[in-house]
C-alpha positions as CSV (number, residue, x, y, z in Angstrom):
1,M,-3.9,-26.8,-21.5
2,A,-7.6,-25.9,-21.2
3,G,-8.9,-22.3,-21.3
4,P,-9.2,-20.1,-18.3
5,D,-11.6,-21.3,-15.5
6,P,-14.5,-18.9,-15.2
7,A,-15.0,-19.9,-11.5
8,H,-11.4,-19.1,-10.8
9,A,-11.7,-15.7,-12.5
10,L,-14.8,-14.9,-10.5
11,R,-13.0,-15.9,-7.2
12,I,-10.1,-13.5,-8.1
13,A,-12.5,-10.7,-9.0
14,T,-14.3,-11.1,-5.7
15,L,-10.9,-11.2,-3.9
16,F,-10.0,-8.0,-5.7
17,R,-13.2,-6.2,-4.7
18,E,-13.0,-7.3,-1.1
19,H,-9.3,-7.0,-0.3
20,N,-7.5,-4.8,-2.8
21,R,-7.6,-1.6,-0.6
22,A,-6.2,-3.6,2.3
23,L,-3.6,-5.3,0.2
24,V,-2.4,-2.0,-1.2
25,A,-2.3,-0.5,2.3
26,F,-0.3,-3.5,3.5
27,L,2.1,-3.1,0.7
28,Q,2.4,0.6,1.1
29,C,3.5,0.1,4.7
30,R,6.2,-2.2,3.5
31,L,7.3,-0.3,0.5
32,H,6.7,3.3,1.6
33,S,5.4,4.1,-1.9
34,L,1.8,4.1,-3.1
35,S,2.7,3.6,-6.7
36,D,5.1,0.7,-5.9
37,A,2.3,-0.8,-3.7
38,Q,-0.2,-0.6,-6.5
39,E,2.2,-2.2,-9.0
40,V,3.1,-5.0,-6.7
41,A,-0.5,-5.7,-6.0
42,Q,-1.3,-5.8,-9.7
43,E,1.6,-8.2,-10.3
44,A,0.3,-10.4,-7.4
45,Y,-3.2,-10.6,-8.9
46,M,-1.6,-11.5,-12.3
47,R,0.2,-14.3,-10.7
48,L,-3.1,-15.6,-9.2
49,V,-4.7,-15.4,-12.6
50,A,-1.8,-17.4,-14.2
51,L,-2.0,-20.2,-11.6
52,E,-2.0,-23.6,-13.4
53,R,-3.7,-25.5,-10.7
54,P,-5.7,-23.0,-8.6
55,E,-7.7,-25.8,-7.0
56,Q,-4.6,-26.8,-5.1
57,V,-4.5,-23.5,-3.2
58,D,-6.4,-23.7,0.1
59,S,-6.8,-20.0,0.6
60,L,-6.5,-17.6,-2.4
61,R,-6.4,-14.7,0.0
62,A,-3.5,-16.1,2.0
63,Y,-1.7,-17.0,-1.2
64,L,-2.3,-13.5,-2.6
65,Y,-0.7,-11.9,0.5
66,R,2.2,-14.4,0.4
67,V,2.9,-13.6,-3.3
68,A,2.5,-9.9,-2.7
69,S,4.8,-10.0,0.3
70,N,7.5,-11.9,-1.7
71,L,7.2,-9.4,-4.6
72,A,7.5,-6.5,-2.1
73,V,10.8,-8.1,-0.8
74,D,12.0,-8.4,-4.4
75,R,11.1,-4.7,-5.0
76,L,13.0,-3.6,-1.9
77,R,16.0,-5.6,-3.0
78,M,15.9,-3.9,-6.4
79,R,15.6,-0.6,-4.7
80,K,18.7,-1.3,-2.6
81,V,20.7,-2.2,-5.7
82,R,19.6,1.1,-7.3
83,D,20.4,3.0,-4.1
84,D,23.9,1.5,-4.0
85,N,24.5,2.6,-7.6
86,P,22.8,6.0,-7.8
87,I,22.6,8.1,-10.9
88,R,24.2,11.5,-10.5
89,P,21.7,14.3,-10.6
90,P,22.3,17.3,-12.9
91,D,24.5,20.1,-11.5
92,E,22.0,22.8,-12.3
93,D,18.9,23.4,-10.1
94,L,15.8,22.1,-11.9
95,H,13.4,22.9,-9.1
96,L,10.5,25.0,-10.5
97,A,8.0,27.0,-8.5
98,P,4.7,25.2,-7.8
99,I,1.9,25.8,-10.2
100,P,-1.1,27.5,-8.4
101,E,-3.5,24.8,-9.5
102,R,-1.3,22.1,-8.0
103,H,-1.0,24.1,-4.8
104,A,-4.8,24.5,-4.6
105,A,-5.3,20.8,-5.2
106,A,-2.7,19.9,-2.6
107,T,-4.3,22.2,-0.1
108,G,-7.6,20.5,-0.7
109,Q,-6.1,17.1,-0.3
110,L,-4.4,18.2,3.0
111,H,-7.7,19.4,4.4
112,A,-9.4,16.2,3.4
113,L,-6.6,14.2,5.0
114,Q,-6.8,16.2,8.2
115,S,-10.6,15.6,8.3
116,A,-10.1,11.9,7.7
117,L,-7.6,11.7,10.5
118,R,-10.1,13.3,12.9
119,E,-12.6,10.5,12.0
120,L,-10.2,7.7,13.1
121,P,-10.3,6.1,16.5
122,A,-7.6,7.5,18.8
123,K,-5.2,4.5,18.7
124,T,-5.5,4.2,14.9
125,G,-4.8,7.9,14.4
126,R,-1.9,7.9,16.8
127,A,-0.2,4.9,15.2
128,F,-0.7,6.3,11.7
129,V,0.7,9.8,12.7
130,M,3.7,8.2,14.5
131,H,4.6,5.9,11.6
132,V,3.8,7.9,8.5
133,I,4.2,11.5,9.6
134,D,6.8,11.2,12.4
135,G,8.6,8.3,10.7
136,C,8.8,6.1,13.8
137,E,9.6,2.4,13.4
138,I,6.8,-0.1,14.1
139,G,8.7,-1.5,17.2
140,V,9.1,1.9,18.7
141,I,5.4,2.6,18.2
142,A,4.4,-0.7,19.7
143,R,6.4,0.0,22.8
144,A,5.1,3.5,23.1
145,M,1.5,2.5,22.7
146,K,2.0,-0.8,24.7
147,I,0.5,-2.9,22.0
148,S,2.0,-5.6,19.7
149,E,3.8,-4.8,16.5
150,R,1.0,-6.7,14.6
151,M,-1.6,-4.3,16.1
152,V,0.5,-1.3,15.1
153,R,0.6,-2.6,11.5
154,Y,-3.2,-3.3,11.7
155,H,-3.9,0.3,12.9
156,V,-1.6,1.9,10.3
157,A,-3.1,-0.2,7.4
158,N,-6.7,0.7,8.5
159,A,-5.7,4.4,8.8
160,L,-4.1,4.3,5.3
161,A,-7.2,2.7,3.8
162,H,-9.5,5.1,5.5
163,C,-7.5,8.2,4.5
164,R,-7.0,7.0,1.0
165,A,-10.8,6.5,0.7
166,R,-11.4,10.0,1.9
167,V,-8.6,11.8,-0.1
168,D,-8.2,9.8,-3.3
169,E,-10.6,9.5,-6.2
170,P,-12.6,6.2,-6.2
171,E,-10.5,3.3,-7.5
172,T,-11.2,2.2,-11.1
173,P,-11.2,-1.5,-11.8
């Protein structure tokens, strides 16, 4: 086996720069967890890097999303197994009062999120609020807004990416 192909590595780096935020937003919609979405995205990129014959893949972006989607399904299955066999929490109450610094940081993030939501187009903001805040299913939102489920997912993913860019620290490579 020959060493890693620098051209393939460059294509993956470009793919990461151009699509990572959208990929993580896509995965977060499926997994309902930012940390799980980031882990699955990282695993998907690692699988792209490890491809033995990358020249046989017509579209690396499409392949990346397919791999990430499959990994997300696996993650959801593992979560289901864990949910079916829960670990009993301790009997005593371990909840501690919030630390003032955390409260201040959370308040700042809330204000940044509210500001980011006001910047969104009306349909995008409505789909996001209905799905993420109100917990509505994609199909319910699609019927309420009279758009396709695919467009609902598109609006939610765009809103997530926009809000994340406004609230979170810049991503580090």
